[in-house]
Each structure stands twice: as C-alpha cells, then as structure tokens.
C-alpha positions as CSV (number, residue, x, y, z in Angstrom):
1,M,1.3,8.5,-12.6
2,T,0.9,8.3,-15.6
3,D,1.0,5.7,-18.5
4,A,3.7,6.9,-21.3
5,R,1.2,6.8,-23.7
6,V,-2.8,7.9,-22.6
7,E,-6.1,8.1,-24.5
8,R,-6.6,10.6,-27.7
9,D,-3.1,10.6,-28.8
10,D,-2.0,12.3,-25.7
11,D,1.4,12.5,-24.5
12,G,2.4,11.3,-21.1
13,V,5.8,11.8,-21.3
14,Q,5.2,15.4,-22.3
15,L,2.3,15.3,-19.7
16,A,4.8,14.3,-17.2
17,K,7.2,16.9,-18.0
18,E,5.2,19.8,-17.8
19,V,3.9,18.5,-14.5
20,L,7.6,18.4,-13.2
21,N,8.2,21.9,-14.9
22,K,5.3,23.6,-13.4
23,S,4.4,22.1,-9.8
24,K,7.2,21.7,-7.6
25,G,7.3,19.1,-5.0
26,V,4.8,17.2,-7.3
27,Q,6.3,13.2,-7.3
28,V,5.7,11.7,-10.7
29,I,5.8,8.0,-11.9
30,V,5.9,7.5,-15.6
31,L,4.6,3.2,-16.7
32,A,6.0,2.7,-20.2
33,E,4.8,-0.2,-21.9
34,R,8.0,0.2,-24.6
35,P,10.5,1.6,-22.6
36,N,12.5,4.8,-24.1
37,V,16.1,5.6,-22.7
38,Q,16.0,9.2,-23.5
39,D,12.6,9.3,-21.8
40,A,13.9,7.9,-18.8
41,V,17.0,9.9,-18.7
42,M,15.2,13.2,-19.5
43,L,12.7,12.7,-16.8
44,T,14.9,11.4,-14.1
45,K,17.1,14.8,-15.0
46,L,13.9,17.0,-14.4
47,G,13.0,15.2,-11.0
48,A,10.5,12.3,-11.9
49,Y,10.7,9.6,-8.8
50,D,10.4,6.7,-11.6
51,Y,9.9,5.6,-14.9
52,Q,9.0,1.7,-14.9
53,A,8.5,-0.6,-17.5
54,T,5.3,-2.2,-17.6
55,P,3.6,-4.5,-16.4
56,V,4.0,-3.4,-12.6
57,S,2.4,-5.4,-9.9
58,P,-0.2,-3.4,-7.8
59,D,2.0,-4.4,-4.6
60,K,5.1,-2.6,-6.4
61,L,3.2,0.5,-7.1
62,R,1.6,0.7,-3.5
63,T,5.0,0.6,-1.9
64,M,6.4,3.1,-4.2
65,V,3.6,5.5,-3.4
66,G,3.7,4.5,0.2
67,S,7.1,5.5,0.4
68,I,6.5,8.7,-1.4
69,A,3.7,9.3,1.6
70,D,5.9,8.3,4.2
71,I,8.9,10.7,3.0
72,F,7.4,13.7,1.3
73,S,4.9,14.4,4.1
74,T,7.4,17.5,4.8
75,H,7.7,19.8,1.6
76,Q,10.5,19.7,-0.5
77,E,11.0,23.4,0.0
78,E,11.1,23.3,3.3
79,T,13.7,20.3,3.7
80,G,16.2,21.2,1.0
81,I,15.8,17.3,-0.4
82,D,17.3,17.6,-4.0
83,D,16.8,15.2,-6.7
84,F,19.8,12.8,-5.6
85,L,18.6,12.5,-1.9
86,R,15.6,11.7,-3.3
87,A,16.7,8.8,-5.6
88,F,18.9,7.8,-2.6
89,M,16.5,7.3,0.1
90,V,13.3,6.2,-1.7
91,S,13.1,2.3,-2.1
92,S,11.4,-0.7,-2.0
93,V,14.3,-2.3,-0.5
94,P,13.2,-3.4,3.3
95,A,16.7,-2.3,4.4
96,V,16.7,1.1,3.2
97,Q,12.9,1.8,4.2
98,E,14.1,1.1,7.7
99,M,16.9,3.4,7.3
100,V,14.5,6.2,6.0
101,V,12.2,5.4,9.4
102,Q,15.2,5.6,11.7
103,C,16.2,8.8,10.0
104,R,13.0,10.1,10.5
105,T,13.1,9.5,14.5
106,A,16.4,10.9,14.6
107,A,15.1,14.0,12.7
108,T,12.0,14.5,15.5
109,R,13.9,16.0,18.3
110,P,17.0,18.3,17.9
111,D,18.4,16.6,21.3
112,T,18.2,13.1,19.3
113,T,21.9,11.7,18.9
114,A,22.6,8.8,16.0
115,L,25.2,6.7,14.9
116,I,25.0,6.1,11.1
117,V,27.0,2.7,10.6
118,G,27.9,1.4,7.4
119,E,30.7,0.4,4.7
120,P,32.8,2.9,3.2
121,G,31.6,4.8,0.5
122,A,27.8,3.7,0.9
123,G,26.3,7.3,2.0
124,K,26.6,7.5,5.6
125,G,26.9,11.6,4.8
126,I,24.2,11.5,2.3
127,V,22.1,9.8,5.5
128,S,23.3,12.4,7.8
129,R,22.1,15.2,5.2
130,M,18.6,13.7,5.2
131,I,18.5,13.8,8.7
132,H,19.5,17.4,9.2
133,S,17.3,17.9,5.8
134,L,14.2,16.0,7.6
135,S,14.3,18.0,10.8
136,A,12.8,21.4,12.0
137,Q,16.6,22.4,12.3
138,S,16.8,22.2,8.5
139,K,17.8,26.1,7.5
140,G,20.3,25.9,10.3
141,P,24.2,25.1,9.7
142,F,25.3,21.9,8.9
143,V,28.7,21.3,10.1
144,R,31.4,18.7,9.5
145,L,34.4,17.3,11.3
146,N,36.4,14.4,9.7
147,L,37.9,12.9,12.6
148,V,40.6,10.9,10.6
149,D,42.0,13.5,8.5
150,S,42.1,16.2,11.3
151,D,45.3,16.6,13.4
152,P,44.8,14.9,16.5
153,S,46.4,17.8,18.8
154,D,43.8,20.1,17.0
155,I,40.4,18.1,17.3
156,E,39.8,19.6,20.9
157,Q,40.0,23.3,20.0
158,K,38.0,22.8,16.8
159,L,35.4,21.4,18.7
160,F,35.2,23.4,21.9
161,G,37.0,26.6,20.9
162,T,38.9,28.8,23.2
163,D,37.5,32.1,25.6
164,T,40.0,33.9,23.4
165,G,38.1,34.6,20.2
166,D,37.8,31.0,18.5
167,D,34.1,29.7,19.0
168,G,34.9,26.3,17.6
169,L,32.5,24.0,15.9
170,L,30.2,23.2,18.6
171,A,29.0,27.0,18.9
172,A,29.2,27.3,14.8
173,A,26.6,24.4,14.9
174,S,23.9,26.1,17.1
175,G,20.6,25.6,16.0
176,G,21.5,23.1,13.5
177,T,23.9,19.7,12.7
178,L,27.5,18.8,13.7
179,L,28.7,15.6,12.0
180,L,31.6,13.5,13.2
181,R,32.6,11.4,10.6
182,E,34.6,8.2,11.8
183,F,33.8,8.3,15.4
184,S,36.1,5.1,15.8
185,D,39.1,7.4,15.4
186,I,38.2,9.7,18.4
187,Q,41.3,10.6,20.9
188,F,40.6,8.6,24.3
189,D,41.4,11.8,26.1
190,L,38.2,13.6,24.5
191,Q,35.9,10.9,25.1
192,E,34.8,11.8,28.5
193,R,34.4,15.5,27.5
194,M,32.0,14.1,24.8
195,R,30.1,12.0,27.2
196,E,29.7,15.0,29.4
197,L,28.7,17.3,26.3
198,L,25.8,14.7,25.1
199,E,24.5,14.2,28.8
200,T,24.5,18.1,30.2
201,R,24.3,19.3,26.5
202,S,26.6,21.8,28.0
203,Y,30.7,22.3,27.7
204,Y,33.5,24.3,28.8
205,P,35.7,25.8,25.8
206,V,39.5,24.9,26.1
207,Q,41.4,26.7,29.1
208,G,37.9,28.1,29.8
209,F,36.1,29.0,32.5
210,T,32.3,29.8,31.3
211,R,30.2,26.7,30.7
212,R,28.4,27.0,26.8
213,H,25.1,25.5,25.9
214,F,25.3,22.9,23.0
215,N,21.8,23.7,21.3
216,G,22.5,21.3,18.1
217,R,22.0,18.0,16.7
218,L,24.9,15.7,16.9
219,L,25.6,12.5,14.4
220,A,28.3,10.6,14.2
221,T,29.2,8.1,11.6
222,S,31.4,4.5,11.6
223,S,32.5,1.9,9.7
224,L,31.9,-0.1,13.1
225,S,28.8,-1.0,14.5
226,V,28.5,0.0,18.3
227,G,29.1,-3.4,19.4
228,E,32.3,-3.6,17.7
229,L,33.5,-0.2,18.7
230,V,32.6,-1.4,22.5
231,S,34.4,-4.7,22.0
232,D,37.5,-3.8,20.3
233,A,38.3,-1.0,23.1
234,M,38.0,1.9,20.6
235,V,35.2,4.0,22.2
236,D,34.1,3.8,25.7
237,A,30.9,2.0,26.3
238,K,29.1,4.7,28.4
239,L,30.2,7.1,25.2
240,A,29.1,4.8,22.6
241,Y,25.8,3.6,24.0
242,R,25.0,7.6,24.6
243,L,25.6,8.5,21.5
244,A,23.9,6.0,19.5
245,T,20.5,6.6,21.0
246,V,19.5,6.0,17.2
247,T,21.8,3.5,15.3
248,I,21.3,3.6,11.5
249,H,22.7,0.9,8.8
250,V,23.1,2.2,5.7
251,P,23.1,-1.0,2.9
252,P,25.7,-1.0,0.3
253,L,24.8,-0.4,-3.2
254,R,25.1,-4.6,-3.7
255,E,22.0,-4.8,-1.6
256,R,20.0,-1.9,-3.6
257,N,20.2,-3.9,-7.0
258,D,16.4,-2.4,-7.9
259,D,17.4,1.2,-6.6
260,L,20.8,1.2,-8.5
261,L,19.9,2.7,-11.9
262,R,17.9,5.3,-10.5
263,I,20.5,6.6,-7.9
264,A,23.0,6.2,-11.0
265,D,20.6,8.6,-13.1
266,A,20.2,11.2,-10.7
267,M,24.1,11.2,-9.9
268,L,25.1,11.5,-13.7
269,A,22.6,14.0,-14.0
270,E,23.9,16.2,-10.9
271,I,27.4,15.6,-12.6
272,A,26.5,16.4,-16.4
273,M,24.7,19.7,-15.4
274,D,27.9,21.0,-13.3
275,A,29.8,20.0,-16.4
276,G,27.9,22.1,-18.5
277,R,26.5,18.6,-20.8
278,P,22.9,18.4,-19.4
279,Q,21.7,16.5,-22.7
280,L,24.1,13.4,-22.0
281,V,22.3,10.1,-22.2
282,V,23.5,6.3,-21.7
283,T,22.1,3.5,-24.2
284,E,20.8,0.8,-22.8
285,E,23.7,-1.6,-23.0
286,A,25.7,0.7,-21.0
287,R,23.1,0.9,-18.4
288,Q,23.0,-2.7,-18.2
289,L,27.2,-2.7,-17.5
290,L,26.2,0.3,-15.1
291,K,23.7,-2.3,-13.1
292,D,26.0,-5.2,-13.7
293,H,29.4,-3.8,-12.3
294,P,29.6,-4.9,-8.2
295,W,30.4,-1.4,-7.2
296,L,32.6,-2.6,-4.2
297,G,33.4,1.0,-3.8
298,N,29.7,2.0,-3.4
299,L,28.6,5.8,-3.9
300,R,32.2,6.9,-4.0
301,E,33.2,4.6,-6.7
302,M,30.0,5.3,-8.7
303,R,30.5,9.2,-8.6
304,N,34.4,8.5,-9.6
305,V,33.4,6.6,-12.8
306,L,30.5,9.1,-13.5
307,T,32.6,11.5,-13.3
308,R,35.5,10.2,-15.9
309,L,32.3,9.0,-17.7
310,V,31.3,12.8,-18.4
311,L,34.6,13.6,-18.9
312,L,35.5,10.9,-21.4
313,S,32.5,10.6,-23.5
314,P,33.4,12.2,-27.0
315,S,29.8,12.3,-27.9
316,D,26.2,13.1,-26.0
317,E,25.5,9.6,-26.1
318,V,27.1,7.1,-23.7
319,D,28.0,3.5,-25.6
320,A,29.2,0.8,-23.5
321,D,32.6,1.1,-24.6
322,T,32.6,4.5,-23.3
323,L,31.3,3.2,-20.1
324,A,33.8,0.2,-19.8
325,R,36.7,2.9,-20.0
326,A,35.5,4.8,-17.4
327,L,35.3,1.8,-15.2
328,G,39.3,0.6,-16.3
329,F,38.5,-1.4,-19.1
330,P,39.5,-1.1,-22.7
331,S,36.2,-2.0,-23.9
332,A,32.6,-3.6,-22.8
333,E,33.9,-7.1,-24.2
334,A,36.8,-7.0,-22.0
335,R,35.1,-6.0,-18.9
336,R,32.2,-9.2,-19.9
337,L,35.4,-11.1,-20.3
338,H,36.8,-10.0,-17.0
339,K,33.7,-10.5,-15.2
340,S,33.5,-14.1,-16.5
341,G,37.1,-14.9,-15.7
342,L,36.6,-13.8,-12.2
343,R,33.4,-16.3,-11.6
344,N,35.2,-19.0,-13.5
345,R,38.6,-18.3,-11.2
346,V,36.0,-18.5,-7.9
347,R,34.4,-21.8,-9.0
348,T,38.1,-23.6,-10.2
349,T,39.5,-22.3,-6.9
350,T,36.7,-22.7,-4.1
351,R,35.1,-26.1,-5.3
352,R,36.5,-29.7,-6.2
353,P,34.2,-32.7,-6.1
354,R,33.2,-34.0,-2.7
355,N,35.2,-37.3,-2.8
356,S,38.2,-36.1,-4.7
357,S,41.4,-37.3,-3.2
358,V,43.4,-34.7,-5.3
359,P,44.9,-32.2,-2.8
360,V,44.6,-28.6,-3.0
361,P,47.4,-26.7,-4.4
362,R,49.5,-25.1,-1.6
363,L,52.5,-22.5,-2.0
364,S,55.8,-23.7,-0.6
365,G,59.3,-22.8,-1.0
366,L,60.8,-19.5,-2.2
367,L,57.5,-18.3,-3.7
368,A,55.9,-18.5,-0.5
369,T,58.4,-16.5,1.5
370,A,58.9,-14.1,-0.9
371,L,54.6,-13.3,-0.7
372,D,54.8,-13.5,2.5
373,E,57.4,-11.1,3.3
374,P,55.6,-7.7,3.0
375,A,52.9,-9.2,5.3
376,R,55.7,-10.4,7.8
377,A,57.4,-6.8,7.5
378,E,54.2,-4.8,8.0
379,R,53.2,-7.1,11.2
380,E,56.8,-6.4,12.9
381,R,56.7,-2.9,12.1
382,I,53.2,-2.5,13.8
383,E,54.4,-5.2,16.8
384,N,57.1,-2.8,17.4
385,A,55.0,0.4,17.1
386,L,52.8,-1.0,20.1
387,E,56.0,-2.4,22.1
388,A,57.1,1.3,21.8
389,T,54.5,2.9,22.9
390,E,53.5,0.3,25.6
391,G,50.3,-0.9,23.8
392,H,48.9,2.8,23.3
393,R,47.0,2.1,20.0
394,E,46.6,5.9,19.3
395,R,50.3,6.8,20.0
396,A,51.5,3.8,17.8
397,A,49.0,4.9,14.8
398,A,50.5,8.1,15.2
399,V,54.1,6.5,14.9
400,L,52.9,4.6,11.8
401,G,51.6,7.4,10.4
402,M,48.0,5.8,10.2
403,S,44.4,6.2,11.7
404,R,43.4,4.3,14.9
405,T,40.8,2.6,12.4
406,T,43.5,1.8,10.0
407,L,45.8,0.2,12.3
408,W,42.9,-1.6,14.3
409,T,41.7,-3.0,10.7
410,R,45.4,-4.2,10.0
411,M,46.1,-5.7,13.3
412,R,43.0,-7.9,12.8
413,M,44.3,-8.8,9.0
414,L,47.7,-10.2,10.5
415,G,46.3,-12.0,13.6
416,I,48.3,-9.5,15.9
417,D,47.3,-10.1,19.7
418,Y,46.4,-7.2,21.1
419,E,46.0,-8.0,24.4
420,R,49.8,-9.6,24.7
421,F,50.9,-5.7,24.8
422,R,48.0,-4.6,27.3
423,R,49.2,-7.5,29.5
424,S,52.9,-6.5,29.2
425,K,52.1,-3.0,29.9
426,A,50.3,-3.9,33.2
427,V,53.2,-5.6,34.3
C-alpha cells in the first residue's frame, strides 16, 4: 500500500508500477490525494487491486486488506486467478464477501456439490470458475454444458457417454469440474439418474452395463432458488437439495456500486488488450456515466457495452459521448435526459396526493383491447400446448419452441393456472 506521492519526491505510482511488473502475486493498493484517471486505468491494467481517493477510513482499509488476505492465501499461479476474476471477487460489500466464503467452502472438497443462484448475467459462470480455480483440482479440466441450448434428446448421451467410444462429459471432467448451466431446464427423465450420480459418485453409460466412477466436482447454475425449483415442480426435491449442498447467491451489479468501476476497468482492460488497444483510457465524466448506468443486464450487458466502446471510440481517450453511444444514446446529454425522464415518469405515475379525489387513469375500449391482444394470444397458445401435452411442461415447451424455464416464467406472468392442467391430466 502506497501513497501516490511519497517523501523525497519519489513517485508512488512508479513504485506501484515496478512492484506489479516485478513481483507477481503481490496485491497493490494506491492512495491518491489528487486522483488521476490515467494513473488509475494504467495501474488497473497492470493488476493493482485498487486505486483510492483519500481520505479512506481505517475500517475500509482493514476490510480491503482482510479480503485480500482471505482470498489470496492460495498463490495466484496455483489458482489461475486472473485480473478480472480478482476485481470481481474482492469487495467490501457484505453479500460479495459471503459469496466468496461460500466459494471457498465449495472448493475445499472435490465431492462437494454447489448450486449457484443469481439473475441472468450476474456472473454465475464466473463464480463457478472461481470455485474451480480455488480448488486443488484447478489444473484439471473445466467442462461446461448449457442445458438451455442443448437438444434435450442428446443431453443424456452427452453427459453419460456410451460403451461404444463416446466417453461423455462426466468422463471428460474427471479430476476437474463439470458445470451444468441453467439446471432448472434439466429433463424430468434424467433427474433420477442425476440423483443416483450424486449419491453414489458413479453411473452407467447409455445402454452400457459397466459402472463408471465420477471423479470430479459437479456445479450447477440457476436463475431460480432451490426453493423455487422445488415449489414450482421443476426439479425433484431430493435431487435439488442433494445438489445444493452449498448454495451460493451472486449479487447483481446494482448491489455492488462500490465495486462497479473496478470491475468495469478490469473488463475493459481485458477487452482492449484483445482488440489491440491496450492504451485506451476513459475520462472521468465517462466513468461517472458508467457508474450511473443501472446495468439491468449485469455483467453480460457491461461486456457488450464495453466491447462496442472499444470498437466505436475514434481515439484512445474515451469520452462521455462515445460511452453514451455504446449505451445506445446519441450523446451523454441525451442519456442524462433519458435518466431524468425515467425518474419523472416514475414519480408522476406512481404517486398522487394522499387525499386526492382524482382517479388513476385507466385504459379502456379499443386501445385496451389492442394492447391486451398480444398477451391474450400468447396465453391461448401456451394453454393449447399444455392441453395437447396433458400438462407435461417439458413437452409443451418443446412444442412452443422455448425452454422450460422460459415457459414457466411466461405462465407466471400471464397468470396461467398450471394446476388446472395437472388436475385434468389426473382425471
């Protein structure tokens, strides 16, 4: 930890730069009375943990140093932790600190399974990488299977393999980690096999008779909590709770305001380096725009925006207008007006005087019918599919050309009573 300017005119920034270049694995914090954007970006690209404007409270410094000591007790070379992963996982936000503690718990034993829960784009895949990197199996394979994008008829063979030369992903993940993305979309007829795999740590290949041992860690991600997976009848309760030996919640970006710029800096450095523009810097006004953006799409949205930014920027200094265009606005001023307009619309449409006799406007007639028609048509289409498949959601989703998770989400939004179709099936 160093001040940006130290005694005898020595340059603290230059000191930090030399340490980062020569001492791999050392975590560097620079404190600056007069922060400089170029220095902050340069040091972040070199791998500095943080660049803080002074004064900084002793409690905040203790939290930062404590987090670093806890997470990097394992040497960086041994864990494969890169700069972006470091920026993502070291935080003073309690929810993030809890997430990291749970990751370390899941990484302790190779047979510990974990369910990673969070909003789309929040970083569930990054957390799975973190668990793998912190484990003793970090040098082993890291294998992924996206259950949403995979053909349901192929998933069983992809996972378990065959006796005729296809080893399958479970065998490929031996000595490492297998990640199943969007576990809520796992087929019902596979759930019994998955539960047996977790309980016995072994399995039979498709149409095979020789039991194989699974020597790896199984992780899964979901946008729904384990309680929702069970209560919505998407995953068998025994399988869900057996899988969620450790449950890890990944906070969305909007709950990590103090970390946002550091995460954006690390991500931008990675993207700019890949694009051959490592000298790219972001102005202070643009950084403020980055911090003010709601990031409803979380890290996925941020990566898309920063990729566009690297491609759009005509110079190596990214100003607020260039960032606004990457966000989809013609200028920074238009972005600010849009944000202000959203606030005003929320205030005017959701609040009225407590004793006001003015009724809340309601849509009626042809306009209401026109606006409601798409929802009515969608509801009818889903109900017809459920009726045709006798309430079997997996088959109904296949008929509709969507995943089970998407079907369930739309059913809830449209108020479709799934129990009605289950009852008709029973009758």
